[in-house]
BAFI-3210 file (N, C-alpha, C; in Angstrom, 3 decimals, decimal comma, padded with zeros to 6 digits):
// residues 242
n [1|2|3|4|5|6|7|8|9|10|11|12|13|14|15|16|17|18|19|20|21|22|23|24|25|26|27|28|29|30|31|32|33|34|35|36|37|38|39|40|41|42|43|44|45|46|47|48|49|50|51|52|53|54|55|56|57|58|59|60|61|62|63|64|65|66|67|68|69|70|71|72|73|74|75|76|77|78|79|80|81|82|83|84|85|86|87|88|89|90|91|92|93|94|95|96|97|98|99|100|101|102|103|104|105|106|107|108|109|110|111|112|113|114|115|116|117|118|119|120|121|122|123|124|125|126|127|128|129|130|131|132|133|134|135|136|137|138|139|140|141|142|143|144|145|146|147|148|149|150|151|152|153|154|155|156|157|158|159|160|161|162|163|164|165|166|167|168|169|170|171|172|173|174|175|176|177|178|179|180|181|182|183|184|185|186|187|188|189|190|191|192|193|194|195|196|197|198|199|200|201|202|203|204|205|206|207|208|209|210|211|212|213|214|215|216|217|218|219|220|221|222|223|224|225|226|227|228|229|230|231|232|233|234|235|236|237|238|239|240|241|242]
n.u [000,848|000,569|002,286|000,864|-001,851|-001,957|-001,453|-003,493|-005,722|-005,497|-006,575|-005,296|-005,868|-007,157|-006,091|-004,926|-004,300|-002,382|-000,386|000,463|001,689|003,895|005,245|005,930|007,892|007,316|006,931|008,772|011,383|012,314|014,823|014,811|015,077|013,793|010,835|009,391|006,495|006,507|008,188|009,206|008,325|008,259|005,407|006,001|008,262|007,648|007,233|005,340|005,770|007,681|006,415|005,301|003,281|-000,276|-001,844|-002,037|-004,542|-006,892|-007,056|-007,968|-009,459|-009,796|-011,984|-012,568|-015,500|-017,032|-020,006|-022,513|-021,637|-022,225|-022,553|-022,000|-021,608|-022,842|-024,860|-026,220|-024,410|-021,992|-019,717|-018,394|-016,244|-015,077|-013,313|-011,121|-008,176|-008,743|-008,498|-009,096|-011,742|-011,897|-010,765|-010,204|-010,644|-013,733|-013,634|-015,456|-017,929|-018,251|-021,115|-023,132|-022,998|-025,350|-026,013|-026,061|-024,640|-021,628|-018,269|-016,563|-015,891|-015,596|-013,879|-013,441|-011,924|-012,072|-014,077|-014,751|-013,869|-015,490|-018,016|-017,623|-017,365|-019,882|-021,628|-024,037|-023,086|-020,528|-020,633|-019,769|-019,450|-020,936|-020,422|-022,168|-022,630|-025,036|-026,623|-029,397|-032,765|-034,505|-034,702|-033,500|-035,733|-035,290|-036,031|-035,134|-032,807|-033,501|-035,595|-034,278|-032,543|-034,170|-034,752|-037,128|-038,037|-039,801|-039,419|-040,966|-042,481|-040,914|-040,418|-039,367|-038,282|-035,799|-032,449|-031,128|-029,761|-027,236|-027,342|-025,951|-026,299|-024,910|-025,373|-028,060|-029,111|-027,576|-026,256|-024,743|-024,776|-024,573|-024,501|-025,283|-026,359|-027,245|-029,389|-031,454|-031,017|-030,936|-030,321|-031,468|-034,136|-034,660|-034,593|-036,661|-038,746|-039,050|-039,965|-038,211|-035,744|-032,975|-030,468|-027,783|-025,354|-022,766|-020,244|-017,806|-016,439|-015,878|-016,160|-013,060|-011,755|-011,016|-011,515|-009,610|-006,982|-007,505|-008,147|-011,185|-012,461|-010,166|-008,198|-006,850|-004,881|-005,559|-003,747|-002,693|-002,568|-004,420|-006,801|-006,870|-007,312|-009,823|-011,536|-010,923|-012,021|-014,812|-016,426|-017,717|-016,725|-015,368|-012,497|-012,230|-012,950|-015,307]
n.v [-001,195|002,195|004,881|007,247|006,521|004,703|006,387|008,261|006,599|006,105|008,287|010,755|012,750|013,842|012,388|014,445|016,155|014,591|014,416|017,031|017,003|015,397|017,076|019,140|018,006|016,670|014,034|011,340|008,818|006,574|007,460|010,084|010,767|012,279|011,165|010,252|010,356|008,169|006,378|003,279|001,973|000,488|000,246|000,558|002,185|004,677|008,148|010,991|014,317|013,557|011,695|008,314|006,457|005,995|002,909|000,241|-000,804|-003,194|-002,623|-002,994|-001,834|-001,119|000,772|002,743|003,656|006,621|007,734|009,659|009,765|008,914|006,018|006,513|007,965|010,238|011,320|014,082|015,937|014,546|012,168|008,807|008,782|011,214|010,802|009,676|010,001|012,653|012,025|009,328|008,978|009,262|007,124|004,492|001,185|001,868|002,608|000,939|000,719|-002,144|-003,489|-001,662|000,712|002,394|005,953|006,525|004,509|003,182|001,861|-001,055|-000,842|-002,119|-001,469|-001,725|-002,097|-004,354|-006,318|-009,071|-009,875|-008,270|-009,362|-011,923|-011,420|-010,333|-012,318|-014,702|-017,278|-017,100|-017,112|-015,287|-013,895|-011,102|-008,829|-007,009|-004,411|-003,266|-000,526|-000,100|001,232|000,288|-002,103|-005,426|-008,150|-010,838|-012,928|-012,448|-013,529|-016,187|-015,755|-014,477|-016,493|-018,408|-018,538|-017,876|-015,314|-012,683|-009,768|-006,543|-005,905|-007,750|-010,776|-013,222|-015,118|-014,162|-015,416|-017,622|-015,902|-015,021|-013,859|-012,089|-011,031|-008,160|-006,551|-004,906|-003,189|-003,557|-005,268|-007,906|-008,888|-011,502|-011,860|-013,364|-012,305|-009,341|-007,443|-004,548|-002,095|-004,056|-004,903|-002,868|-003,133|-005,714|-005,483|-003,669|-005,314|-006,871|-005,135|-003,115|-000,452|000,683|002,624|003,262|001,952|-000,271|-001,746|-003,941|-005,991|-008,141|-011,325|-012,770|-010,400|-007,517|-004,210|-003,547|-001,551|000,601|003,948|005,922|007,173|006,703|004,842|001,894|000,110|-003,260|-006,287|-009,476|-011,200|-010,059|-010,499|-013,260|-013,582|-012,370|-014,183|-016,474|-017,080|-018,528|-018,959|-016,956|-015,738|-013,096|-011,098|-009,195|-009,944|-011,269]
n.w [000,000|-000,861|000,767|001,057|000,897|003,056|005,297|005,074|005,451|008,135|009,258|009,249|007,522|004,312|001,161|-000,235|001,881|003,177|001,221|001,355|003,852|003,273|001,443|003,127|004,624|006,964|007,414|008,339|008,770|011,480|012,101|011,522|008,877|005,998|004,457|001,295|-000,854|-002,603|-001,434|000,165|003,232|006,459|008,580|011,324|011,450|010,539|011,024|012,061|012,404|014,209|015,803|016,352|013,991|014,364|015,574|013,125|010,641|011,839|014,437|017,800|020,718|024,229|026,193|029,032|029,631|030,710|032,482|030,737|028,144|024,728|022,683|019,742|016,456|015,660|017,325|019,255|021,774|024,129|022,840|022,711|021,011|021,424|023,447|022,380|020,231|017,911|015,148|015,045|014,497|011,834|010,638|008,220|007,595|009,429|012,908|015,145|017,788|019,861|020,233|022,630|025,320|027,248|027,598|030,358|031,544|032,767|032,186|030,786|027,410|024,210|021,152|017,648|014,369|012,992|011,310|011,327|013,846|015,468|014,896|015,910|018,653|019,397|018,673|019,753|019,849|020,786|023,520|025,393|028,580|030,076|032,563|034,945|037,337|039,476|041,018|043,056|043,362|045,285|047,994|047,432|046,876|047,202|045,592|043,083|041,869|041,288|039,500|037,360|036,598|035,572|032,854|031,766|031,877|030,527|028,767|028,438|025,329|024,039|022,119|022,703|025,549|028,005|027,987|030,516|033,312|035,630|038,986|041,675|044,936|046,250|048,298|050,071|048,179|045,939|043,230|041,298|037,952|035,544|032,217|029,029|026,853|024,944|024,971|024,283|026,696|028,699|031,437|032,991|032,233|033,095|035,915|036,186|035,483|037,711|039,550|040,399|040,244|038,403|039,622|039,064|036,780|035,945|033,936|034,514|033,238|030,400|029,144|029,800|030,149|031,894|033,327|035,210|036,220|034,592|034,191|034,449|031,411|029,986|027,545|025,944|023,507|022,432|022,559|021,174|023,362|025,091|023,656|023,677|026,386|026,571|025,209|026,531|029,015|030,415|032,577|033,835|036,055|038,056|037,831|039,657|042,097|044,606]
ca.u [000,000|001,328|002,313|-000,192|-003,116|-001,831|-001,555|-004,847|-006,660|-005,380|-007,316|-004,465|-006,368|-007,399|-004,832|-004,349|-003,691|-001,184|000,633|001,013|002,616|005,142|005,935|006,452|008,959|006,888|006,871|010,149|011,558|012,672|016,105|014,632|015,241|012,535|010,264|008,639|005,260|006,732|009,122|008,730|008,720|007,400|004,532|006,609|009,345|007,159|006,952|004,771|006,217|008,478|005,603|004,945|001,930|-001,280|-001,872|-002,562|-005,840|-006,897|-007,010|-009,015|-009,094|-010,754|-012,212|-013,338|-016,497|-017,724|-021,393|-022,672|-021,142|-023,052|-021,841|-022,509|-020,772|-023,650|-025,800|-025,798|-023,810|-020,671|-019,619|-017,211|-015,132|-014,433|-012,305|-010,030|-007,591|-009,769|-008,391|-009,615|-013,086|-011,770|-010,050|-010,862|-012,048|-014,264|-013,500|-016,832|-018,139|-018,712|-022,292|-023,256|-023,390|-026,156|-025,393|-025,983|-023,914|-020,173|-017,585|-015,730|-016,422|-014,629|-014,016|-012,557|-012,181|-012,016|-015,470|-014,878|-013,734|-016,703|-019,086|-017,328|-017,614|-021,307|-022,422|-024,415|-022,287|-019,274|-020,852|-019,038|-020,180|-020,821|-020,688|-022,676|-022,908|-026,157|-027,102|-030,847|-033,554|-035,188|-034,064|-033,794|-036,762|-034,752|-036,386|-034,691|-031,821|-034,225|-036,351|-033,353|-031,914|-035,183|-034,841|-038,508|-038,419|-040,164|-039,417|-042,013|-042,308|-040,072|-041,139|-038,755|-037,791|-034,361|-031,634|-030,813|-028,717|-026,862|-027,318|-025,389|-026,565|-023,718|-025,894|-029,509|-029,458|-026,426|-026,245|-023,924|-025,420|-023,731|-025,372|-024,685|-027,071|-027,026|-030,593|-031,547|-031,215|-031,389|-030,260|-032,462|-035,466|-034,812|-034,972|-037,998|-039,703|-039,268|-040,437|-037,149|-035,218|-031,518|-029,989|-026,520|-024,973|-021,353|-019,793|-016,368|-015,779|-016,447|-015,353|-011,991|-011,083|-011,599|-010,940|-008,475|-006,586|-007,689|-008,983|-012,359|-012,167|-008,922|-008,274|-005,579|-005,049|-005,484|-002,884|-003,159|-002,753|-005,692|-007,899|-006,919|-007,954|-011,227|-012,275|-010,456|-012,706|-016,227|-017,181|-018,431|-016,122|-014,830|-011,171|-012,272|-013,334|-016,738]
ca.v [000,000|003,452|005,572|008,268|005,846|004,163|007,448|008,826|005,646|006,183|009,452|011,954|013,727|013,332|012,124|015,764|016,630|013,790|014,868|018,287|016,641|014,957|018,240|019,942|017,266|016,293|012,575|010,851|007,504|006,633|008,156|011,483|010,988|012,632|010,193|010,792|009,611|006,923|005,537|002,091|002,002|-000,287|001,054|000,806|003,171|005,963|009,174|012,265|015,304|012,851|010,757|007,110|006,366|005,263|001,487|-000,021|-001,464|-004,352|-002,073|-003,229|-001,149|-001,093|002,120|002,841|004,677|007,279|008,091|010,921|009,644|008,068|005,149|006,908|008,928|011,358|011,869|015,323|015,733|013,923|010,856|008,056|009,148|012,405|010,347|009,136|011,012|013,072|011,364|007,960|008,969|009,334|005,951|003,601|000,980|002,593|002,063|000,844|000,152|-003,533|-003,304|-000,312|001,037|003,606|007,185|006,540|003,328|003,284|000,577|-001,570|-000,788|-002,523|-000,843|-002,379|-001,927|-005,718|-006,754|-010,477|-009,943|-007,681|-010,363|-013,026|-010,991|-010,114|-013,502|-015,536|-018,503|-016,883|-017,413|-014,354|-013,348|-009,669|-008,647|-005,674|-004,134|-002,333|000,085|-000,141|002,212|-000,382|-003,330|-006,684|-008,937|-012,158|-013,917|-011,972|-014,443|-017,334|-015,288|-014,226|-017,758|-019,353|-018,611|-017,636|-013,914|-012,011|-008,319|-005,850|-005,743|-008,804|-011,945|-014,426|-014,897|-013,982|-016,563|-017,596|-014,983|-015,207|-012,657|-012,206|-009,851|-007,602|-005,720|-004,791|-002,466|-003,657|-006,624|-008,216|-009,770|-012,084|-012,082|-013,804|-011,577|-007,906|-006,765|-003,113|-001,719|-005,318|-004,968|-001,935|-003,699|-006,893|-005,065|-003,084|-006,425|-007,412|-004,061|-002,283|000,554|000,803|004,005|003,374|000,672|-000,294|-003,033|-004,046|-007,138|-008,913|-012,535|-012,733|-009,104|-006,562|-002,869|-003,517|-000,223|001,617|005,017|006,360|008,067|006,327|003,700|001,298|-000,897|-004,650|-007,171|-010,856|-011,795|-009,543|-011,168|-014,616|-013,462|-012,063|-015,384|-017,655|-017,338|-018,751|-019,332|-015,782|-015,214|-011,757|-010,941|-008,135|-010,502|-011,416]
ca.w [000,000|-000,910|002,052|001,104|001,240|004,411|006,299|004,983|006,047|009,591|009,717|009,345|006,566|002,972|000,462|-000,522|003,132|003,444|000,272|001,887|004,929|002,639|000,874|004,240|005,277|008,311|007,508|008,356|009,371|012,899|012,234|011,165|007,443|005,356|003,534|000,172|-001,067|-003,325|-000,689|000,845|004,644|007,360|009,442|012,635|011,427|010,027|012,030|011,634|013,395|015,202|016,578|015,609|013,464|015,141|015,225|011,784|010,545|012,734|015,790|018,790|021,950|025,325|026,720|030,269|029,312|031,823|032,213|030,021|026,773|023,875|021,729|018,435|015,739|015,187|018,296|019,910|023,091|024,200|022,224|023,147|020,132|021,979|024,396|021,581|019,342|016,944|013,837|015,098|013,941|010,380|010,135|007,266|007,949|010,575|014,246|015,632|019,111|019,865|021,072|023,182|026,689|027,126|028,104|031,816|032,000|032,662|032,198|029,705|026,050|023,201|019,840|016,690|012,942|012,466|011,242|011,714|015,301|016,041|014,789|016,831|020,031|019,672|018,344|020,901|019,852|021,508|024,932|026,252|029,708|030,341|033,989|035,298|038,737|039,497|042,248|042,897|044,100|046,389|048,474|046,755|047,560|047,515|044,572|041,767|041,272|040,733|038,332|036,255|036,201|035,105|031,402|031,357|032,059|029,277|028,889|027,696|023,879|023,490|021,626|023,262|026,907|028,176|028,362|031,946|033,758|037,035|039,800|043,022|045,756|046,884|049,369|049,958|046,956|045,042|042,671|040,127|036,990|034,506|031,069|027,768|025,802|024,959|024,485|024,543|028,098|029,283|032,897|033,529|031,993|033,953|037,262|036,097|035,403|039,060|040,409|040,945|039,318|038,454|039,768|038,334|036,196|035,559|033,401|034,732|032,612|029,301|029,070|030,792|030,075|032,841|033,309|036,129|036,709|033,559|034,757|033,690|030,311|029,321|026,650|025,535|022,462|022,867|021,798|021,023|024,691|025,608|022,967|024,229|027,689|026,327|024,824|027,241|030,275|030,134|033,779|034,326|037,268|037,922|038,371|040,666|043,396|044,816]
c.u [000,885|001,216|001,189|-001,507|-003,085|-002,097|-002,938|-005,865|-006,595|-006,013|-006,523|-004,884|-006,668|-006,054|-004,139|-003,649|-002,380|-000,062|001,275|001,991|003,949|005,914|006,563|007,560|008,609|006,778|008,281|010,179|012,033|013,988|016,012|014,838|013,875|012,113|009,472|007,496|005,477|007,768|008,414|009,224|007,734|006,613|005,253|007,673|008,883|006,832|006,283|005,044|006,940|007,738|005,274|003,514|001,009|-001,265|-002,507|-003,969|-005,766|-006,833|-008,229|-008,563|-010,187|-010,781|-012,989|-014,306|-017,075|-019,212|-021,420|-022,192|-021,987|-022,187|-022,381|-021,496|-021,517|-024,535|-025,305|-025,212|-022,470|-020,715|-018,366|-016,006|-014,408|-013,332|-011,072|-009,361|-008,579|-009,695|-008,918|-011,010|-013,066|-011,066|-010,893|-010,044|-012,425|-013,998|-014,871|-016,877|-018,669|-019,912|-022,290|-023,418|-024,187|-025,481|-025,150|-025,271|-022,425|-019,571|-016,854|-016,472|-015,301|-014,937|-013,029|-012,904|-012,126|-013,429|-015,671|-014,777|-014,973|-017,841|-018,855|-017,672|-019,107|-022,161|-022,780|-023,594|-020,985|-019,403|-020,140|-019,941|-019,906|-021,282|-021,066|-022,854|-023,929|-026,417|-028,591|-031,558|-034,208|-034,445|-034,447|-034,811|-036,242|-035,067|-035,879|-033,732|-032,510|-034,994|-035,430|-032,731|-032,883|-035,198|-036,244|-038,947|-038,643|-040,195|-040,517|-041,582|-041,383|-040,917|-040,586|-038,236|-036,278|-033,680|-031,366|-029,640|-028,457|-026,856|-026,770|-025,691|-025,268|-024,082|-027,389|-029,933|-028,314|-026,331|-025,285|-024,695|-024,407|-024,648|-024,579|-025,380|-026,736|-028,222|-030,623|-031,883|-031,589|-031,409|-031,323|-033,875|-035,704|-035,253|-036,335|-039,052|-039,969|-039,549|-039,375|-036,660|-033,714|-031,140|-028,692|-026,083|-023,550|-021,013|-018,279|-015,676|-016,600|-015,566|-014,312|-011,241|-011,773|-010,873|-009,669|-008,170|-006,749|-008,619|-010,165|-011,949|-010,917|-009,128|-006,875|-005,836|-004,907|-004,567|-003,445|-003,395|-004,062|-006,870|-008,011|-007,606|-009,449|-012,022|-011,953|-011,211|-014,199|-017,051|-017,917|-017,866|-015,524|-013,460|-011,120|-012,756|-014,823|-017,362]
c.v [001,246|004,181|006,592|007,631|005,309|005,242|008,094|007,904|005,632|007,457|010,732|013,035|013,056|013,037|013,437|016,319|015,900|014,172|016,167|018,010|016,173|016,159|019,104|019,238|016,780|014,786|012,040|009,395|007,681|007,366|009,627|011,793|011,235|011,531|010,910|009,838|008,282|006,032|004,288|002,140|001,193|000,655|001,472|001,895|004,541|006,898|010,374|013,276|014,608|011,809|009,522|007,177|005,673|003,792|001,261|-000,589|-002,810|-003,920|-002,509|-002,564|-001,326|000,313|001,999|004,006|005,288|007,423|009,428|010,896|008,630|007,275|005,397|007,830|010,216|012,004|013,199|015,021|015,022|012,502|010,137|008,392|010,395|012,041|009,773|010,255|011,379|012,340|009,937|007,873|008,944|008,111|005,157|002,316|001,666|001,852|002,104|000,329|-001,276|-003,598|-001,886|-000,360|002,329|004,781|007,152|005,334|003,529|001,885|000,236|-001,553|-001,182|-001,805|-001,514|-001,959|-003,276|-006,298|-008,194|-010,624|-009,377|-008,703|-011,504|-012,649|-010,923|-011,345|-014,287|-016,817|-018,348|-017,231|-016,471|-013,832|-011,851|-009,424|-007,188|-005,585|-002,995|-001,831|000,336|000,874|001,602|-001,648|-004,515|-007,481|-010,304|-013,212|-013,545|-012,965|-015,635|-016,941|-015,106|-015,517|-018,718|-019,544|-018,358|-016,198|-013,252|-010,505|-007,713|-005,623|-006,777|-010,007|-013,258|-014,130|-014,730|-015,324|-016,491|-016,670|-015,217|-013,868|-012,982|-010,912|-009,413|-006,715|-005,613|-004,131|-002,484|-005,090|-006,708|-009,188|-010,252|-012,516|-012,667|-013,152|-010,089|-007,158|-005,307|-002,844|-002,941|-005,316|-004,061|-002,519|-004,956|-006,494|-004,376|-004,188|-007,054|-006,294|-003,185|-001,316|000,648|002,275|004,233|001,983|000,770|-001,682|-003,138|-005,091|-007,693|-010,135|-012,520|-011,426|-008,108|-005,225|-002,780|-002,079|000,871|002,706|005,356|007,371|007,722|005,078|003,127|000,284|-002,293|-005,439|-008,573|-011,516|-011,323|-010,266|-012,624|-014,608|-013,209|-013,332|-016,594|-018,003|-017,417|-019,032|-018,174|-015,222|-013,857|-011,697|-009,880|-008,642|-010,529|-010,148]
c.w [000,000|000,424|002,169|001,535|002,657|005,452|006,275|005,640|007,566|010,146|009,800|008,357|005,248|002,318|000,081|000,711|003,406|002,480|000,748|003,024|004,358|002,115|001,963|005,006|006,672|008,499|007,325|008,788|010,810|013,138|011,855|009,703|006,804|004,392|002,450|-000,162|-001,762|-002,651|-000,168|002,284|005,465|008,263|010,721|012,619|010,976|011,188|011,361|012,736|014,545|016,009|015,743|015,086|014,462|014,731|013,858|011,828|011,243|014,182|016,601|020,075|022,992|025,889|028,023|030,079|030,583|031,492|031,469|028,587|026,003|022,910|020,320|017,781|015,435|016,243|018,849|021,280|022,995|023,650|022,733|022,274|020,625|022,967|023,701|020,793|018,240|015,611|013,846|014,478|012,413|009,797|009,141|007,205|009,265|011,875|014,911|017,068|018,961|020,804|021,626|024,690|026,597|027,834|029,613|032,394|031,773|032,510|030,922|028,371|025,109|021,895|018,897|015,266|012,225|012,475|011,677|013,227|015,975|016,028|015,771|018,271|020,327|019,392|019,603|020,989|020,616|022,981|025,880|027,364|029,828|031,772|034,245|036,804|038,794|040,908|042,072|043,775|045,333|046,789|047,596|047,564|047,988|046,471|043,182|041,104|040,623|039,481|037,127|035,735|035,531|033,593|030,892|031,474|030,701|029,529|028,027|026,256|023,254|023,083|022,177|024,664|026,936|028,437|029,868|032,241|035,230|037,760|041,178|043,768|046,433|048,068|049,183|048,659|045,944|044,549|041,493|039,250|035,965|033,371|029,900|026,582|025,900|024,422|024,954|026,009|028,955|030,808|033,514|033,378|032,833|035,360|037,263|036,102|036,767|040,058|041,020|039,865|039,513|038,531|038,996|037,904|035,666|035,033|033,563|033,882|031,452|029,123|030,168|030,834|030,985|032,766|034,143|036,548|035,652|034,079|033,851|032,627|029,533|028,465|026,444|024,431|023,052|021,949|021,753|022,369|025,318|024,971|023,408|025,590|027,540|026,086|025,692|028,490|030,042|031,395|034,392|035,608|037,019|038,544|039,446|042,019|043,572|045,340]
res [m|r|l|v|r|l|i|a|n|l|g|y|g|s|r|k|d|v|m|a|l|f|r|q|g|r|i|t|d|a|d|g|e|v|l|y|a|d|d|q|a|a|h|a|v|i|r|i|d|g|e|p|l|d|p|p|a|g|l|t|l|m|l|h|k|p|t|g|y|t|c|s|t|k|d|p|g|r|l|v|y|d|l|l|p|p|r|f|r|q|r|s|p|l|l|s|t|v|g|r|l|d|r|d|t|s|g|l|l|l|m|t|d|d|g|a|l|l|h|r|i|v|s|p|k|s|g|l|h|k|i|y|e|a|s|l|a|r|d|l|r|g|d|e|a|a|t|f|a|s|g|g|l|m|l|e|s|e|q|t|p|l|a|p|a|r|m|e|a|l|g|l|r|h|a|r|l|i|l|t|e|g|r|y|h|q|v|r|r|m|f|a|a|v|g|n|h|v|n|s|l|h|r|p|q|i|g|g|l|s|l|q|d|l|p|s|g|q|w|r|p|l|g|s|a|d|l|e|m|l|f|g|r|r|d|g|g|s|s|e|g|p]
***
């Protein structure tokens, strides 16, 4: 792939913009030697204004989404893309969210430009557990875990019952849920179905991948070891303890 196309696809500008960067001598190799548009150079050695290029196509990242941000490219208000370098929104192929967390939900959000990986993650066949921690408006009654585990709970406007889900009470008004589905506002609607209301919701873990020490609003790229961890754990346990 020509350097102009490679750099433009990473969101640094149109091909015309990138050609201007070459003419200005702002694109170099790791030793500071100026590169030209028809040069051959490995992605890892290319620098723009002395900084390494962003990760190549095939990027997958994890973001600690704060509340108040929307998983969209167009909605009004704050978007999860605002937490990333601005050019990430212009990458080709597009960097997409893997599923969604609603505006009022915080936690682990995956993003990728790898369509096959995105499909693998969201497919029910993957069996990936998604762990949520909910703060509730009212005390738990005590029968919620059995109801959620039954596989017979029907949400309003749905045509099929929910798959069995595990719930652990962490306090009178605090619960952890482990889901294998990702229906619209599922956790909030589940608690509404049993007469409660979710005040706040956080997702600390997907599969075997957890936020660990990643601060709110921060992100990091995922490597092969992270993806092995993502798919490698199927028991729904949390690395953050009970």
